[in-house]
DRENDO-1510 file (C-alpha; in Angstrom, 1 decimal, always signed):
<recs>
REC; n; res; u; v; w
REC; 1; MET; -55.7; +33.1; -35.1 .
REC; 2; GLU; -52.5; +32.3; -36.9 .
REC; 3; ASN; -50.6; +34.7; -34.6 .
REC; 4; GLU; -51.2; +32.4; -31.6 .
REC; 5; GLN; -48.2; +30.3; -32.5 .
REC; 6; PHE; -45.9; +33.3; -31.7 .
REC; 7; GLU; -45.0; +35.1; -28.5 .
REC; 8; GLU; -43.1; +38.2; -27.5 .
REC; 9; GLY; -39.4; +37.6; -27.3 .
REC; 10; GLN; -39.4; +34.8; -29.8 .
REC; 11; ILE; -36.7; +34.6; -32.4 .
REC; 12; VAL; -38.1; +34.0; -35.9 .
REC; 13; LEU; -36.8; +33.6; -39.4 .
REC; 14; CYS; -38.4; +36.2; -41.8 .
REC; 15; THR; -38.3; +37.0; -45.5 .
REC; 16; VAL; -38.3; +40.7; -46.4 .
REC; 17; ASP; -41.4; +41.3; -48.5 .
REC; 18; LYS; -41.4; +45.0; -49.2 .
REC; 19; ILE; -40.1; +48.4; -47.9 .
REC; 20; ILE; -42.5; +51.3; -47.7 .
REC; 21; GLY; -41.0; +54.5; -46.5 .
REC; 22; ALA; -39.2; +53.7; -43.2 .
REC; 23; THR; -41.1; +50.5; -42.5 .
REC; 24; VAL; -40.0; +47.0; -43.6 .
REC; 25; PHE; -42.7; +44.4; -44.2 .
REC; 26; VAL; -41.7; +40.8; -43.7 .
REC; 27; LYS; -43.2; +37.4; -44.0 .
REC; 28; ILE; -42.7; +35.2; -40.9 .
REC; 29; GLN; -42.3; +31.5; -41.6 .
REC; 30; GLY; -43.6; +32.0; -45.1 .
REC; 31; ASN; -47.0; +33.6; -44.7 .
REC; 32; ILE; -47.5; +35.6; -41.5 .
REC; 33; GLU; -46.9; +39.4; -41.9 .
REC; 34; GLY; -44.8; +41.4; -39.6 .
REC; 35; THR; -43.3; +44.9; -39.6 .
REC; 36; ILE; -39.9; +46.4; -38.6 .
REC; 37; THR; -39.6; +50.2; -38.0 .
REC; 38; LEU; -36.4; +52.0; -39.0 .
REC; 39; SER; -35.2; +52.3; -35.3 .
REC; 40; GLU; -35.3; +48.5; -34.9 .
REC; 41; ILE; -33.2; +47.8; -38.0 .
REC; 42; ALA; -29.8; +48.6; -36.6 .
REC; 43; PRO; -28.2; +50.7; -33.8 .
REC; 44; GLY; -27.1; +54.2; -34.7 .
REC; 45; ARG; -27.8; +56.2; -37.7 .
REC; 46; ILE; -28.9; +54.4; -40.9 .
REC; 47; ARG; -27.8; +56.1; -44.1 .
REC; 48; ASN; -29.2; +53.5; -46.5 .
REC; 49; LEU; -31.9; +51.1; -45.3 .
REC; 50; ARG; -31.1; +48.7; -48.2 .
REC; 51; ASP; -27.7; +48.1; -46.8 .
REC; 52; TYR; -29.5; +46.0; -44.2 .
REC; 53; VAL; -32.7; +44.8; -45.9 .
REC; 54; VAL; -33.8; +44.1; -49.4 .
REC; 55; PRO; -36.8; +42.3; -50.8 .
REC; 56; ASN; -36.5; +38.4; -50.6 .
REC; 57; LYS; -33.6; +38.5; -48.2 .
REC; 58; GLN; -34.0; +36.2; -45.2 .
REC; 59; ILE; -33.3; +37.8; -41.8 .
REC; 60; VAL; -33.5; +36.7; -38.2 .
REC; 61; CYS; -35.7; +38.9; -36.0 .
REC; 62; LYS; -37.0; +39.1; -32.4 .
REC; 63; ILE; -40.8; +39.6; -31.8 .
REC; 64; LEU; -41.2; +42.8; -29.8 .
REC; 65; SER; -45.0; +42.8; -29.5 .
REC; 66; ILE; -48.2; +41.3; -30.8 .
REC; 67; LYS; -51.0; +43.8; -30.8 .
REC; 68; ASN; -54.3; +44.0; -32.7 .
REC; 69; ASN; -53.3; +41.0; -34.8 .
REC; 70; SER; -50.1; +42.9; -35.8 .
REC; 71; ILE; -46.6; +41.5; -35.1 .
REC; 72; HIS; -43.8; +44.1; -34.5 .
REC; 73; LEU; -40.2; +42.9; -34.8 .
REC; 74; SER; -36.6; +44.0; -34.3 .
REC; 75; LEU; -33.6; +43.1; -36.3 .
REC; 76; ARG; -31.0; +44.9; -34.2 .
REC; 77; ARG; -32.0; +43.2; -30.9 .
REC; 78; VAL; -31.1; +39.7; -32.0 .
REC; 79; ALA; -27.8; +38.5; -30.4 .
REC; 80; ASN; -25.3; +36.6; -32.6 .
REC; 81; SER; -25.8; +33.5; -30.4 .
REC; 82; GLU; -29.6; +33.7; -30.9 .
REC; 83; LYS; -29.2; +34.1; -34.7 .
REC; 84; LYS; -26.8; +31.1; -34.9 .
REC; 85; GLU; -29.1; +28.9; -32.8 .
REC; 86; LEU; -32.1; +29.6; -35.0 .
REC; 87; LEU; -30.2; +29.2; -38.3 .
REC; 88; ASP; -28.8; +25.9; -37.0 .
REC; 89; LYS; -32.3; +24.7; -36.2 .
REC; 90; VAL; -33.6; +25.7; -39.7 .
REC; 91; ASN; -30.7; +24.0; -41.5 .
REC; 92; LYS; -31.2; +20.9; -39.4 .
REC; 93; GLU; -34.9; +20.8; -40.3 .
REC; 94; LYS; -34.0; +21.1; -44.0 .
REC; 95; SER; -31.5; +18.3; -43.7 .
REC; 96; TYR; -34.1; +16.1; -41.9 .
REC; 97; LEU; -36.7; +16.8; -44.6 .
REC; 98; ALA; -34.2; +15.9; -47.3 .
REC; 99; ILE; -33.6; +12.6; -45.6 .
REC; 100; LEU; -37.3; +11.8; -45.5 .
REC; 101; LYS; -37.8; +12.7; -49.1 .
REC; 102; THR; -34.8; +10.7; -50.3 .
REC; 103; VAL; -35.8; +7.6; -48.3 .
REC; 104; ILE; -39.6; +7.7; -48.8 .
REC; 105; GLY; -39.8; +9.1; -52.4 .
REC; 106; ASP; -43.2; +9.8; -53.9 .
REC; 107; LYS; -45.1; +9.3; -50.7 .
REC; 108; SER; -43.0; +11.6; -48.7 .
REC; 109; ILE; -45.5; +14.5; -48.6 .
REC; 110; SER; -48.3; +12.4; -47.0 .
REC; 111; ILE; -45.9; +10.8; -44.6 .
REC; 112; ILE; -44.4; +14.2; -43.5 .
REC; 113; GLU; -48.0; +15.5; -43.0 .
REC; 114; LYS; -48.7; +12.5; -40.8 .
REC; 115; ILE; -45.6; +13.1; -38.7 .
REC; 116; ASN; -46.4; +16.8; -38.4 .
REC; 117; GLN; -49.6; +15.9; -36.7 .
REC; 118; ASP; -47.6; +14.5; -33.7 .
REC; 119; TYR; -44.2; +16.3; -33.9 .
REC; 120; SER; -42.3; +19.0; -35.6 .
REC; 121; ILE; -39.8; +17.4; -38.0 .
REC; 122; THR; -36.8; +18.4; -35.8 .
REC; 123; ASP; -38.5; +17.0; -32.6 .
REC; 124; PHE; -39.4; +13.8; -34.6 .
REC; 125; PHE; -35.7; +13.1; -35.4 .
REC; 126; GLU; -34.6; +14.0; -31.9 .
REC; 127; GLU; -37.1; +11.4; -30.5 .
REC; 128; ILE; -35.9; +8.8; -33.0 .
REC; 129; LYS; -32.4; +9.1; -31.6 .
REC; 130; ASN; -33.7; +8.0; -28.2 .
REC; 131; ASN; -36.4; +5.7; -29.3 .
REC; 132; PRO; -35.9; +4.3; -32.9 .
REC; 133; LYS; -39.1; +2.3; -32.6 .
REC; 134; ILE; -41.1; +5.5; -33.3 .
REC; 135; LEU; -40.2; +5.1; -36.9 .
REC; 136; ASP; -42.3; +1.9; -37.2 .
REC; 137; LYS; -45.5; +4.0; -36.8 .
REC; 138; TYR; -44.8; +6.0; -39.9 .
REC; 139; LEU; -42.5; +4.0; -42.2 .
REC; 140; ASP; -42.1; +0.4; -43.3 .
REC; 141; LYS; -39.2; -1.7; -42.1 .
REC; 142; GLU; -36.9; -1.0; -45.0 .
REC; 143; GLN; -37.4; +2.7; -44.8 .
REC; 144; SER; -36.9; +2.7; -41.0 .
REC; 145; GLU; -33.6; +0.9; -41.4 .
REC; 146; LYS; -32.4; +3.3; -44.0 .
REC; 147; ILE; -33.2; +6.3; -41.7 .
REC; 148; LYS; -31.3; +4.7; -38.8 .
REC; 149; GLN; -28.3; +4.1; -41.0 .
REC; 150; ILE; -28.3; +7.7; -42.3 .
REC; 151; LEU; -28.6; +9.1; -38.7 .
REC; 152; GLU; -25.8; +6.8; -37.5 .
REC; 153; SER; -23.5; +8.1; -40.3 .
REC; 154; LYS; -24.4; +11.8; -39.5 .
REC; 155; LYS; -23.9; +11.7; -35.7 .
REC; 156; GLU; -23.3; +15.3; -34.7 .
REC; 157; LYS; -20.3; +16.7; -32.8 .
REC; 158; PRO; -21.2; +18.1; -29.4 .
REC; 159; LYS; -22.4; +21.7; -29.4 .
REC; 160; GLU; -20.3; +24.4; -27.6 .
REC; 161; ILE; -21.1; +27.9; -26.3 .
REC; 162; LYS; -18.6; +30.3; -24.8 .
REC; 163; GLN; -19.1; +33.3; -22.5 .
REC; 164; ILE; -16.4; +35.9; -21.7 .
REC; 165; PHE; -16.7; +37.5; -18.3 .
REC; 166; ARG; -14.5; +39.6; -15.8 .
REC; 167; LEU; -14.1; +38.8; -12.1 .
REC; 168; SER; -11.7; +40.4; -9.8 .
REC; 169; ASN; -11.2; +41.3; -6.1 .
REC; 170; LYS; -8.6; +43.9; -5.0 .
REC; 171; SER; -8.3; +42.7; -1.4 .
REC; 172; SER; -5.1; +41.0; -0.1 .
REC; 173; ASN; -6.6; +37.6; -0.5 .
REC; 174; GLY; -8.5; +38.5; -3.6 .
REC; 175; ILE; -7.0; +35.7; -5.7 .
REC; 176; VAL; -8.1; +33.1; -3.2 .
REC; 177; ILE; -11.7; +34.5; -3.2 .
REC; 178; VAL; -11.9; +34.6; -7.0 .
REC; 179; LYS; -10.5; +31.0; -7.3 .
REC; 180; ASP; -13.0; +29.7; -4.8 .
REC; 181; ILE; -16.0; +31.4; -6.6 .
REC; 182; LEU; -14.9; +29.9; -9.9 .
REC; 183; ASN; -14.5; +26.4; -8.4 .
REC; 184; GLN; -18.0; +26.6; -6.9 .
REC; 185; ALA; -19.5; +27.9; -10.2 .
REC; 186; CYS; -18.4; +25.0; -12.4 .
REC; 187; LYS; -18.6; +21.9; -10.3 .
REC; 188; ASN; -17.4; +19.9; -13.3 .
REC; 189; LYS; -20.2; +21.2; -15.5 .
REC; 190; CYS; -18.1; +23.7; -17.5 .
REC; 191; GLU; -14.6; +24.8; -18.3 .
REC; 192; ILE; -13.3; +28.2; -17.2 .
REC; 193; LYS; -10.0; +29.5; -18.6 .
REC; 194; TYR; -8.0; +32.5; -17.5 .
REC; 195; LEU; -7.4; +34.9; -20.4 .
REC; 196; ALA; -5.9; +38.1; -18.9 .
REC; 197; ALA; -6.1; +40.4; -15.8 .
REC; 198; GLY; -9.4; +39.4; -14.4 .
REC; 199; LYS; -10.8; +38.2; -17.7 .
REC; 200; TYR; -12.1; +34.6; -18.1 .
REC; 201; SER; -13.7; +32.4; -20.7 .
REC; 202; LEU; -16.6; +30.1; -19.7 .
REC; 203; SER; -17.3; +27.2; -22.1 .
REC; 204; LEU; -20.0; +24.5; -22.0 .
REC; 205; THR; -20.5; +21.5; -24.3 .
REC; 206; GLY; -23.6; +19.4; -24.9 .
REC; 207; GLU; -26.2; +18.1; -27.3 .
REC; 208; ASP; -28.3; +21.2; -27.9 .
REC; 209; PHE; -27.9; +25.0; -27.6 .
REC; 210; LYS; -31.1; +25.5; -25.6 .
REC; 211; SER; -29.9; +23.4; -22.7 .
REC; 212; LEU; -26.4; +24.9; -22.9 .
REC; 213; LYS; -27.8; +28.4; -22.9 .
REC; 214; SER; -29.9; +27.7; -19.8 .
REC; 215; GLU; -26.9; +26.2; -18.0 .
REC; 216; ASN; -24.7; +29.2; -19.0 .
REC; 217; ASN; -27.3; +31.6; -17.6 .
REC; 218; LYS; -27.4; +29.7; -14.3 .
REC; 219; ILE; -23.6; +29.8; -13.9 .
REC; 220; ILE; -23.4; +33.5; -14.8 .
REC; 221; ASP; -26.2; +34.3; -12.3 .
REC; 222; PHE; -24.3; +32.3; -9.6 .
REC; 223; LEU; -21.0; +34.2; -10.4 .
REC; 224; GLU; -22.8; +37.5; -10.2 .
REC; 225; THR; -24.4; +36.7; -6.9 .
REC; 226; GLN; -21.1; +35.4; -5.3 .
REC; 227; ALA; -19.3; +38.4; -6.7 .
REC; 228; LYS; -21.7; +40.8; -4.9 .
REC; 229; LYS; -21.4; +38.8; -1.6 .
REC; 230; ASN; -17.6; +38.9; -1.7 .
REC; 231; LYS; -17.3; +42.5; -2.9 .
REC; 232; CYS; -15.8; +41.5; -6.3 .
REC; 233; GLU; -16.0; +43.4; -9.6 .
REC; 234; PHE; -18.0; +41.4; -12.1 .
REC; 235; SER; -19.1; +42.0; -15.7 .
REC; 236; VAL; -20.2; +40.0; -18.7 .
REC; 237; GLU; -19.2; +40.6; -22.3 .
REC; 238; LYS; -22.0; +40.5; -24.9 .
REC; 239; ASN; -21.8; +37.6; -27.4 .
</recs>
């Protein structure tokens, strides 16, 4: 079953295929069909559906459920950070494919198919960065050297994610309590800046969004737990 590659909660890139009544039909990753109901297009009242979706437009959606070989999606439930993460991944894969096609030339299709038996293209290039010898399995020496040179010239800047949150304590030593919680939360893994009256910015930098997002969630969970223990007011702003 083709649908086995997907799971509930997954963020996917879709292309709008057609609109019938209040239902939007999309193609996921080129050929798998999915549907979006009107209520999952955008929050609030929708006056004109085509303000949000038109045939052939690419949109980022979240898989709500997979039932009876049908995939039901949501456009409105995708956070900006999730959308950015997926689009960055898609653009990165396009860039990697372009590199392979430029370096290999006429035989690129067969080589790419061979690589895809072991890795996704993105994972292949990430592995190369740690172990360049992997290239020797798929490419000749000259091609391998060209790939290495291109990657060296395209070294990426560190990724960064930010999270705004509020933390305050109205007791006489509230400032001390808040400061202690913030110091415990970071432990040199992140940067927390004071913005205004109980409002802070948490920022993390690293090589990939997935790891950063996981670390961000751990820190926010810690802050929330400590806030409850110390009778602090705590809230997180949506990205």
